CHARMM internal coordinates of N, CA and C (Angstrom, degrees):
IC EDIT
DIST 1 N 1 CA 1.4420
DIST 1 CA 1 C 1.5348
ANGL 1 N 1 CA 1 C 110.97
DIST 1 C 2 N 1.3312
ANGL 1 CA 1 C 2 N 117.12
DIHE 1 N 1 CA 1 C 2 N -32.80
DIST 2 N 2 CA 1.4618
ANGL 1 C 2 N 2 CA 120.26
DIHE 1 CA 1 C 2 N 2 CA 178.35
DIST 2 CA 2 C 1.5255
ANGL 2 N 2 CA 2 C 110.69
DIHE 1 C 2 N 2 CA 2 C -63.84
DIST 2 C 3 N 1.3398
ANGL 2 CA 2 C 3 N 116.09
DIHE 2 N 2 CA 2 C 3 N -35.60
DIST 3 N 3 CA 1.4617
ANGL 2 C 3 N 3 CA 119.81
DIHE 2 CA 2 C 3 N 3 CA 178.18
DIST 3 CA 3 C 1.5188
ANGL 3 N 3 CA 3 C 110.87
DIHE 2 C 3 N 3 CA 3 C -63.23
DIST 3 C 4 N 1.3163
ANGL 3 CA 3 C 4 N 116.21
DIHE 3 N 3 CA 3 C 4 N -42.11
DIST 4 N 4 CA 1.4609
ANGL 3 C 4 N 4 CA 120.13
DIHE 3 CA 3 C 4 N 4 CA 179.84
DIST 4 CA 4 C 1.5258
ANGL 4 N 4 CA 4 C 110.34
DIHE 3 C 4 N 4 CA 4 C -66.64
DIST 4 C 5 N 1.3183
ANGL 4 CA 4 C 5 N 117.24
DIHE 4 N 4 CA 4 C 5 N -39.93
DIST 5 N 5 CA 1.4622
ANGL 4 C 5 N 5 CA 120.95
DIHE 4 CA 4 C 5 N 5 CA 178.77
DIST 5 CA 5 C 1.5270
ANGL 5 N 5 CA 5 C 110.46
DIHE 4 C 5 N 5 CA 5 C -63.53
DIST 5 C 6 N 1.3196
ANGL 5 CA 5 C 6 N 116.60
DIHE 5 N 5 CA 5 C 6 N -41.65
DIST 6 N 6 CA 1.4627
ANGL 5 C 6 N 6 CA 121.12
DIHE 5 CA 5 C 6 N 6 CA 178.04
DIST 6 CA 6 C 1.5280
ANGL 6 N 6 CA 6 C 110.48
DIHE 5 C 6 N 6 CA 6 C -64.37
DIST 6 C 7 N 1.3189
ANGL 6 CA 6 C 7 N 116.65
DIHE 6 N 6 CA 6 C 7 N -41.70
DIST 7 N 7 CA 1.4635
ANGL 6 C 7 N 7 CA 120.90
DIHE 6 CA 6 C 7 N 7 CA 179.17
DIST 7 CA 7 C 1.5318
ANGL 7 N 7 CA 7 C 110.19
DIHE 6 C 7 N 7 CA 7 C -65.32
DIST 7 C 8 N 1.3145
ANGL 7 CA 7 C 8 N 116.43
DIHE 7 N 7 CA 7 C 8 N -41.03
DIST 8 N 8 CA 1.4593
ANGL 7 C 8 N 8 CA 121.18
DIHE 7 CA 7 C 8 N 8 CA 177.92
DIST 8 CA 8 C 1.5278
ANGL 8 N 8 CA 8 C 110.73
DIHE 7 C 8 N 8 CA 8 C -60.27
DIST 8 C 9 N 1.3077
ANGL 8 CA 8 C 9 N 116.75
DIHE 8 N 8 CA 8 C 9 N -46.05
DIST 9 N 9 CA 1.4607
ANGL 8 C 9 N 9 CA 120.39
DIHE 8 CA 8 C 9 N 9 CA 179.52
DIST 9 CA 9 C 1.5247
ANGL 9 N 9 CA 9 C 110.83
DIHE 8 C 9 N 9 CA 9 C -63.49
DIST 9 C 10 N 1.3242
ANGL 9 CA 9 C 10 N 117.15
DIHE 9 N 9 CA 9 C 10 N -39.65
DIST 10 N 10 CA 1.4644
ANGL 9 C 10 N 10 CA 121.05
DIHE 9 CA 9 C 10 N 10 CA 178.55
DIST 10 CA 10 C 1.5274
ANGL 10 N 10 CA 10 C 110.58
DIHE 9 C 10 N 10 CA 10 C -62.64
DIST 10 C 11 N 1.3188
ANGL 10 CA 10 C 11 N 117.18
DIHE 10 N 10 CA 10 C 11 N -42.02
DIST 11 N 11 CA 1.4640
ANGL 10 C 11 N 11 CA 120.67
DIHE 10 CA 10 C 11 N 11 CA 178.52
DIST 11 CA 11 C 1.5255
ANGL 11 N 11 CA 11 C 111.22
DIHE 10 C 11 N 11 CA 11 C -63.30
DIST 11 C 12 N 1.3217
ANGL 11 CA 11 C 12 N 116.16
DIHE 11 N 11 CA 11 C 12 N -41.14
DIST 12 N 12 CA 1.4661
ANGL 11 C 12 N 12 CA 119.72
DIHE 11 CA 11 C 12 N 12 CA 179.37
DIST 12 CA 12 C 1.5258
ANGL 12 N 12 CA 12 C 111.22
DIHE 11 C 12 N 12 CA 12 C -63.99
DIST 12 C 13 N 1.3239
ANGL 12 CA 12 C 13 N 116.52
DIHE 12 N 12 CA 12 C 13 N -42.54
DIST 13 N 13 CA 1.4640
ANGL 12 C 13 N 13 CA 120.73
DIHE 12 CA 12 C 13 N 13 CA 179.50
DIST 13 CA 13 C 1.5239
ANGL 13 N 13 CA 13 C 110.04
DIHE 12 C 13 N 13 CA 13 C -65.00
DIST 13 C 14 N 1.3104
ANGL 13 CA 13 C 14 N 117.34
DIHE 13 N 13 CA 13 C 14 N -43.72
DIST 14 N 14 CA 1.4639
ANGL 13 C 14 N 14 CA 120.79
DIHE 13 CA 13 C 14 N 14 CA 179.68
DIST 14 CA 14 C 1.5243
ANGL 14 N 14 CA 14 C 111.15
DIHE 13 C 14 N 14 CA 14 C -63.44
DIST 14 C 15 N 1.3331
ANGL 14 CA 14 C 15 N 117.32
DIHE 14 N 14 CA 14 C 15 N -38.03
DIST 15 N 15 CA 1.4645
ANGL 14 C 15 N 15 CA 120.63
DIHE 14 CA 14 C 15 N 15 CA 177.36
DIST 15 CA 15 C 1.5213
ANGL 15 N 15 CA 15 C 110.34
DIHE 14 C 15 N 15 CA 15 C -62.52
DIST 15 C 16 N 1.3206
ANGL 15 CA 15 C 16 N 117.12
DIHE 15 N 15 CA 15 C 16 N -43.58
DIST 16 N 16 CA 1.4668
ANGL 15 C 16 N 16 CA 121.11
DIHE 15 CA 15 C 16 N 16 CA 179.16
DIST 16 CA 16 C 1.5232
ANGL 16 N 16 CA 16 C 111.04
DIHE 15 C 16 N 16 CA 16 C -64.39
DIST 16 C 17 N 1.3275
ANGL 16 CA 16 C 17 N 116.89
DIHE 16 N 16 CA 16 C 17 N -41.30
DIST 17 N 17 CA 1.4631
ANGL 16 C 17 N 17 CA 120.64
DIHE 16 CA 16 C 17 N 17 CA 179.64
DIST 17 CA 17 C 1.5257
ANGL 17 N 17 CA 17 C 111.11
DIHE 16 C 17 N 17 CA 17 C -65.04
DIST 17 C 18 N 1.3285
ANGL 17 CA 17 C 18 N 116.49
DIHE 17 N 17 CA 17 C 18 N -42.22
DIST 18 N 18 CA 1.4665
ANGL 17 C 18 N 18 CA 120.08
DIHE 17 CA 17 C 18 N 18 CA 178.80
DIST 18 CA 18 C 1.5208
ANGL 18 N 18 CA 18 C 110.68
DIHE 17 C 18 N 18 CA 18 C -64.53
DIST 18 C 19 N 1.3197
ANGL 18 CA 18 C 19 N 117.07
DIHE 18 N 18 CA 18 C 19 N -39.97
DIST 19 N 19 CA 1.4608
ANGL 18 C 19 N 19 CA 120.45
DIHE 18 CA 18 C 19 N 19 CA 178.43
DIST 19 CA 19 C 1.5304
ANGL 19 N 19 CA 19 C 110.86
DIHE 18 C 19 N 19 CA 19 C -63.30
DIST 19 C 20 N 1.3291
ANGL 19 CA 19 C 20 N 116.30
DIHE 19 N 19 CA 19 C 20 N -42.70
DIST 20 N 20 CA 1.4583
ANGL 19 C 20 N 20 CA 120.09
DIHE 19 CA 19 C 20 N 20 CA 178.38
DIST 20 CA 20 C 1.5282
ANGL 20 N 20 CA 20 C 110.99
DIHE 19 C 20 N 20 CA 20 C -62.37
DIST 20 C 21 N 1.3115
ANGL 20 CA 20 C 21 N 117.11
DIHE 20 N 20 CA 20 C 21 N -45.93
DIST 21 N 21 CA 1.4647
ANGL 20 C 21 N 21 CA 120.89
DIHE 20 CA 20 C 21 N 21 CA 178.77
DIST 21 CA 21 C 1.5212
ANGL 21 N 21 CA 21 C 109.86
DIHE 20 C 21 N 21 CA 21 C -60.50
DIST 21 C 22 N 1.3370
ANGL 21 CA 21 C 22 N 116.50
DIHE 21 N 21 CA 21 C 22 N -41.57
DIST 22 N 22 CA 1.4577
ANGL 21 C 22 N 22 CA 120.58
DIHE 21 CA 21 C 22 N 22 CA 178.96
DIST 22 CA 22 C 1.5253
ANGL 22 N 22 CA 22 C 111.00
DIHE 21 C 22 N 22 CA 22 C -60.13
DIST 22 C 23 N 1.3192
ANGL 22 CA 22 C 23 N 116.36
DIHE 22 N 22 CA 22 C 23 N -42.75
DIST 23 N 23 CA 1.4638
ANGL 22 C 23 N 23 CA 120.23
DIHE 22 CA 22 C 23 N 23 CA -179.29
DIST 23 CA 23 C 1.5309
ANGL 23 N 23 CA 23 C 112.30
DIHE 22 C 23 N 23 CA 23 C -67.98
DIST 23 C 24 N 1.3202
ANGL 23 CA 23 C 24 N 116.77
DIHE 23 N 23 CA 23 C 24 N -31.82
DIST 24 N 24 CA 1.4551
ANGL 23 C 24 N 24 CA 121.02
DIHE 23 CA 23 C 24 N 24 CA -177.58
DIST 24 CA 24 C 1.5309
ANGL 24 N 24 CA 24 C 113.54
DIHE 23 C 24 N 24 CA 24 C -88.28
DIST 24 C 25 N 1.3149
ANGL 24 CA 24 C 25 N 116.71
DIHE 24 N 24 CA 24 C 25 N -17.08
DIST 25 N 25 CA 1.4717
ANGL 24 C 25 N 25 CA 120.51
DIHE 24 CA 24 C 25 N 25 CA -176.20
DIST 25 CA 25 C 1.5245
ANGL 25 N 25 CA 25 C 110.75
DIHE 24 C 25 N 25 CA 25 C -66.05
DIST 25 C 26 N 1.3265
ANGL 25 CA 25 C 26 N 115.34
DIHE 25 N 25 CA 25 C 26 N 139.97
DIST 26 N 26 CA 1.4644
ANGL 25 C 26 N 26 CA 120.25
DIHE 25 CA 25 C 26 N 26 CA 175.92
DIST 26 CA 26 C 1.5243
ANGL 26 N 26 CA 26 C 111.11
DIHE 25 C 26 N 26 CA 26 C -98.62
DIST 26 C 27 N 1.3066
ANGL 26 CA 26 C 27 N 116.59
DIHE 26 N 26 CA 26 C 27 N -22.97
DIST 27 N 27 CA 1.4572
ANGL 26 C 27 N 27 CA 122.06
DIHE 26 CA 26 C 27 N 27 CA 177.79
DIST 27 CA 27 C 1.5325
ANGL 27 N 27 CA 27 C 108.44
DIHE 26 C 27 N 27 CA 27 C -80.51
DIST 27 C 28 N 1.3458
ANGL 27 CA 27 C 28 N 118.23
DIHE 27 N 27 CA 27 C 28 N 120.31
DIST 28 N 28 CA 1.4657
ANGL 27 C 28 N 28 CA 120.59
DIHE 27 CA 27 C 28 N 28 CA -177.79
DIST 28 CA 28 C 1.5301
ANGL 28 N 28 CA 28 C 114.05
DIHE 27 C 28 N 28 CA 28 C -58.40
DIST 28 C 29 N 1.3150
ANGL 28 CA 28 C 29 N 116.83
DIHE 28 N 28 CA 28 C 29 N -34.77
DIST 29 N 29 CA 1.4617
ANGL 28 C 29 N 29 CA 120.48
DIHE 28 CA 28 C 29 N 29 CA 179.64
DIST 29 CA 29 C 1.5249
ANGL 29 N 29 CA 29 C 110.45
DIHE 28 C 29 N 29 CA 29 C -65.73
DIST 29 C 30 N 1.3186
ANGL 29 CA 29 C 30 N 116.36
DIHE 29 N 29 CA 29 C 30 N -45.51
DIST 30 N 30 CA 1.4690
ANGL 29 C 30 N 30 CA 120.51
DIHE 29 CA 29 C 30 N 30 CA 179.39
DIST 30 CA 30 C 1.5221
ANGL 30 N 30 CA 30 C 110.77
DIHE 29 C 30 N 30 CA 30 C -68.06
DIST 30 C 31 N 1.3247
ANGL 30 CA 30 C 31 N 116.73
DIHE 30 N 30 CA 30 C 31 N -37.66
DIST 31 N 31 CA 1.4631
ANGL 30 C 31 N 31 CA 121.54
DIHE 30 CA 30 C 31 N 31 CA 178.13
DIST 31 CA 31 C 1.5328
ANGL 31 N 31 CA 31 C 109.51
DIHE 30 C 31 N 31 CA 31 C -58.09
DIST 31 C 32 N 1.3293
ANGL 31 CA 31 C 32 N 116.14
DIHE 31 N 31 CA 31 C 32 N -47.78
DIST 32 N 32 CA 1.4579
ANGL 31 C 32 N 32 CA 121.51
DIHE 31 CA 31 C 32 N 32 CA -179.89
DIST 32 CA 32 C 1.5307
ANGL 32 N 32 CA 32 C 111.52
DIHE 31 C 32 N 32 CA 32 C -66.19
DIST 32 C 33 N 1.3200
ANGL 32 CA 32 C 33 N 116.60
DIHE 32 N 32 CA 32 C 33 N -42.60
DIST 33 N 33 CA 1.4604
ANGL 32 C 33 N 33 CA 121.14
DIHE 32 CA 32 C 33 N 33 CA -179.93
DIST 33 CA 33 C 1.5263
ANGL 33 N 33 CA 33 C 111.32
DIHE 32 C 33 N 33 CA 33 C -59.43
DIST 33 C 34 N 1.3221
ANGL 33 CA 33 C 34 N 116.87
DIHE 33 N 33 CA 33 C 34 N -48.77
DIST 34 N 34 CA 1.4569
ANGL 33 C 34 N 34 CA 119.52
DIHE 33 CA 33 C 34 N 34 CA -178.05
DIST 34 CA 34 C 1.5273
ANGL 34 N 34 CA 34 C 112.38
DIHE 33 C 34 N 34 CA 34 C -70.49
DIST 34 C 35 N 1.3151
ANGL 34 CA 34 C 35 N 117.54
DIHE 34 N 34 CA 34 C 35 N -29.19
DIST 35 N 35 CA 1.4670
ANGL 34 C 35 N 35 CA 120.11
DIHE 34 CA 34 C 35 N 35 CA 174.16
DIST 35 CA 35 C 1.5283
ANGL 35 N 35 CA 35 C 109.82
DIHE 34 C 35 N 35 CA 35 C -65.40
DIST 35 C 36 N 1.3374
ANGL 35 CA 35 C 36 N 116.09
DIHE 35 N 35 CA 35 C 36 N -41.00
DIST 36 N 36 CA 1.4678
ANGL 35 C 36 N 36 CA 120.21
DIHE 35 CA 35 C 36 N 36 CA 177.70
DIST 36 CA 36 C 1.5255
ANGL 36 N 36 CA 36 C 111.05
DIHE 35 C 36 N 36 CA 36 C -66.34
DIST 36 C 37 N 1.3157
ANGL 36 CA 36 C 37 N 116.52
DIHE 36 N 36 CA 36 C 37 N -40.12
DIST 37 N 37 CA 1.4609
ANGL 36 C 37 N 37 CA 120.13
DIHE 36 CA 36 C 37 N 37 CA 178.24
DIST 37 CA 37 C 1.5323
ANGL 37 N 37 CA 37 C 110.77
DIHE 36 C 37 N 37 CA 37 C -63.42
DIST 37 C 38 N 1.3279
ANGL 37 CA 37 C 38 N 117.13
DIHE 37 N 37 CA 37 C 38 N -40.23
DIST 38 N 38 CA 1.4603
ANGL 37 C 38 N 38 CA 120.78
DIHE 37 CA 37 C 38 N 38 CA 177.66
DIST 38 CA 38 C 1.5245
ANGL 38 N 38 CA 38 C 110.33
DIHE 37 C 38 N 38 CA 38 C -61.54
DIST 38 C 39 N 1.3238
ANGL 38 CA 38 C 39 N 116.35
DIHE 38 N 38 CA 38 C 39 N -45.29
DIST 39 N 39 CA 1.4624
ANGL 38 C 39 N 39 CA 120.37
DIHE 38 CA 38 C 39 N 39 CA 179.33
DIST 39 CA 39 C 1.5279
ANGL 39 N 39 CA 39 C 110.93
DIHE 38 C 39 N 39 CA 39 C -63.22
DIST 39 C 40 N 1.3188
ANGL 39 CA 39 C 40 N 116.14
DIHE 39 N 39 CA 39 C 40 N -38.80
DIST 40 N 40 CA 1.4664
ANGL 39 C 40 N 40 CA 120.57
DIHE 39 CA 39 C 40 N 40 CA 179.72
DIST 40 CA 40 C 1.5335
ANGL 40 N 40 CA 40 C 110.88
DIHE 39 C 40 N 40 CA 40 C -65.43
DIST 40 C 41 N 1.3182
ANGL 40 CA 40 C 41 N 116.42
DIHE 40 N 40 CA 40 C 41 N -44.31
DIST 41 N 41 CA 1.4656
ANGL 40 C 41 N 41 CA 119.84
DIHE 40 CA 40 C 41 N 41 CA 178.78
DIST 41 CA 41 C 1.5323
ANGL 41 N 41 CA 41 C 110.97
DIHE 40 C 41 N 41 CA 41 C -63.80
DIST 41 C 42 N 1.3228
ANGL 41 CA 41 C 42 N 116.65
DIHE 41 N 41 CA 41 C 42 N -37.48
DIST 42 N 42 CA 1.4720
ANGL 41 C 42 N 42 CA 119.44
DIHE 41 CA 41 C 42 N 42 CA 177.49
DIST 42 CA 42 C 1.5272
ANGL 42 N 42 CA 42 C 111.12
DIHE 41 C 42 N 42 CA 42 C -65.68
DIST 42 C 43 N 1.3302
ANGL 42 CA 42 C 43 N 116.13
DIHE 42 N 42 CA 42 C 43 N -39.01
DIST 43 N 43 CA 1.4710
ANGL 42 C 43 N 43 CA 119.75
DIHE 42 CA 42 C 43 N 43 CA 177.89
DIST 43 CA 43 C 1.5310
ANGL 43 N 43 CA 43 C 110.29
DIHE 42 C 43 N 43 CA 43 C -64.67
DIST 43 C 44 N 1.3188
ANGL 43 CA 43 C 44 N 116.79
DIHE 43 N 43 CA 43 C 44 N -41.69
DIST 44 N 44 CA 1.4595
ANGL 43 C 44 N 44 CA 120.24
DIHE 43 CA 43 C 44 N 44 CA 177.56
DIST 44 CA 44 C 1.5249
ANGL 44 N 44 CA 44 C 111.02
DIHE 43 C 44 N 44 CA 44 C -63.21
DIST 44 C 45 N 1.3346
ANGL 44 CA 44 C 45 N 116.22
DIHE 44 N 44 CA 44 C 45 N -41.62
DIST 45 N 45 CA 1.4654
ANGL 44 C 45 N 45 CA 120.30
DIHE 44 CA 44 C 45 N 45 CA 178.11
DIST 45 CA 45 C 1.5259
ANGL 45 N 45 CA 45 C 110.44
DIHE 44 C 45 N 45 CA 45 C -62.01
DIST 45 C 46 N 1.3131
ANGL 45 CA 45 C 46 N 116.93
DIHE 45 N 45 CA 45 C 46 N -39.83
DIST 46 N 46 CA 1.4684
ANGL 45 C 46 N 46 CA 120.79
DIHE 45 CA 45 C 46 N 46 CA 178.58
DIST 46 CA 46 C 1.5224
ANGL 46 N 46 CA 46 C 110.79
DIHE 45 C 46 N 46 CA 46 C -63.22
DIST 46 C 47 N 1.3191
ANGL 46 CA 46 C 47 N 116.99
DIHE 46 N 46 CA 46 C 47 N -38.44
DIST 47 N 47 CA 1.4675
ANGL 46 C 47 N 47 CA 120.52
DIHE 46 CA 46 C 47 N 47 CA 178.10
DIST 47 CA 47 C 1.5257
ANGL 47 N 47 CA 47 C 111.17
DIHE 46 C 47 N 47 CA 47 C -66.51
DIST 47 C 48 N 1.3175
ANGL 47 CA 47 C 48 N 116.90
DIHE 47 N 47 CA 47 C 48 N -40.24
DIST 48 N 48 CA 1.4646
ANGL 47 C 48 N 48 CA 120.29
DIHE 47 CA 47 C 48 N 48 CA 178.03
DIST 48 CA 48 C 1.5285
ANGL 48 N 48 CA 48 C 109.55
DIHE 47 C 48 N 48 CA 48 C -65.30
DIST 48 C 49 N 1.3395
ANGL 48 CA 48 C 49 N 116.51
DIHE 48 N 48 CA 48 C 49 N -43.31
DIST 49 N 49 CA 1.4675
ANGL 48 C 49 N 49 CA 120.56
DIHE 48 CA 48 C 49 N 49 CA 177.42
DIST 49 CA 49 C 1.5328
ANGL 49 N 49 CA 49 C 110.62
DIHE 48 C 49 N 49 CA 49 C -58.49
DIST 49 C 50 N 1.3136
ANGL 49 CA 49 C 50 N 115.57
DIHE 49 N 49 CA 49 C 50 N -43.22
DIST 50 N 50 CA 1.4586
ANGL 49 C 50 N 50 CA 121.14
DIHE 49 CA 49 C 50 N 50 CA 179.65
DIST 50 CA 50 C 1.5323
ANGL 50 N 50 CA 50 C 110.62
DIHE 49 C 50 N 50 CA 50 C -61.59
DIST 50 C 51 N 1.3204
ANGL 50 CA 50 C 51 N 115.32
DIHE 50 N 50 CA 50 C 51 N -43.44
DIST 51 N 51 CA 1.4687
ANGL 50 C 51 N 51 CA 120.04
DIHE 50 CA 50 C 51 N 51 CA -179.94
DIST 51 CA 51 C 1.5247
ANGL 51 N 51 CA 51 C 111.56
DIHE 50 C 51 N 51 CA 51 C -65.70
DIST 51 C 52 N 1.3393
ANGL 51 CA 51 C 52 N 115.29
DIHE 51 N 51 CA 51 C 52 N -32.16
DIST 52 N 52 CA 1.4588
ANGL 51 C 52 N 52 CA 120.19
DIHE 51 CA 51 C 52 N 52 CA 179.92
DIST 52 CA 52 C 1.5322
ANGL 52 N 52 CA 52 C 111.81
DIHE 51 C 52 N 52 CA 52 C -85.15
DIST 52 C 53 N 1.3247
ANGL 52 CA 52 C 53 N 116.54
DIHE 52 N 52 CA 52 C 53 N -11.80
DIST 53 N 53 CA 1.4486
ANGL 52 C 53 N 53 CA 120.07
DIHE 52 CA 52 C 53 N 53 CA -178.26
DIST 53 CA 53 C 1.5138
ANGL 53 N 53 CA 53 C 113.67
DIHE 52 C 53 N 53 CA 53 C 74.96
DIST 53 C 54 N 1.3429
ANGL 53 CA 53 C 54 N 116.16
DIHE 53 N 53 CA 53 C 54 N 27.02
DIST 54 N 54 CA 1.4658
ANGL 53 C 54 N 54 CA 121.68
DIHE 53 CA 53 C 54 N 54 CA -179.70
DIST 54 CA 54 C 1.5274
ANGL 54 N 54 CA 54 C 109.86
DIHE 53 C 54 N 54 CA 54 C -102.26
DIST 54 C 55 N 1.3275
ANGL 54 CA 54 C 55 N 116.43
DIHE 54 N 54 CA 54 C 55 N 145.07
DIST 55 N 55 CA 1.4640
ANGL 54 C 55 N 55 CA 118.80
DIHE 54 CA 54 C 55 N 55 CA 171.93
DIST 55 CA 55 C 1.5209
ANGL 55 N 55 CA 55 C 109.82
DIHE 54 C 55 N 55 CA 55 C -72.75
DIST 55 C 56 N 1.3151
ANGL 55 CA 55 C 56 N 117.04
DIHE 55 N 55 CA 55 C 56 N 152.66
DIST 56 N 56 CA 1.4501
ANGL 55 C 56 N 56 CA 121.20
DIHE 55 CA 55 C 56 N 56 CA 179.33
DIST 56 CA 56 C 1.5108
ANGL 56 N 56 CA 56 C 111.76
DIHE 55 C 56 N 56 CA 56 C -72.52
DIST 56 C 57 N 1.3443
ANGL 56 CA 56 C 57 N 117.15
DIHE 56 N 56 CA 56 C 57 N 167.05
DIST 57 N 57 CA 1.4650
ANGL 56 C 57 N 57 CA 120.12
DIHE 56 CA 56 C 57 N 57 CA 178.78
DIST 57 CA 57 C 1.5296
ANGL 57 N 57 CA 57 C 110.26
DIHE 56 C 57 N 57 CA 57 C -69.53
DIST 57 C 58 N 1.3116
ANGL 57 CA 57 C 58 N 116.58
DIHE 57 N 57 CA 57 C 58 N 142.23
DIST 58 N 58 CA 1.4746
ANGL 57 C 58 N 58 CA 121.62
DIHE 57 CA 57 C 58 N 58 CA 177.93
DIST 58 CA 58 C 1.4656
ANGL 58 N 58 CA 58 C 110.94
DIHE 57 C 58 N 58 CA 58 C 68.98
END
COOR INIT
IC SEED 1 N 1 CA 1 C
IC BUILD
């Protein structure tokens, strides 16, 4: 279970980092790419939370 918790935290951090990069990007293509990556990481985190039986943040 600790492995899953660590993986969940890693996904959340990566989602936040991708969102930040997306917001800072000046290239529209990169902005869109990192926004999609952030959404993907959040979806993966939600799946891990579901598998662990944990409620999502907020």
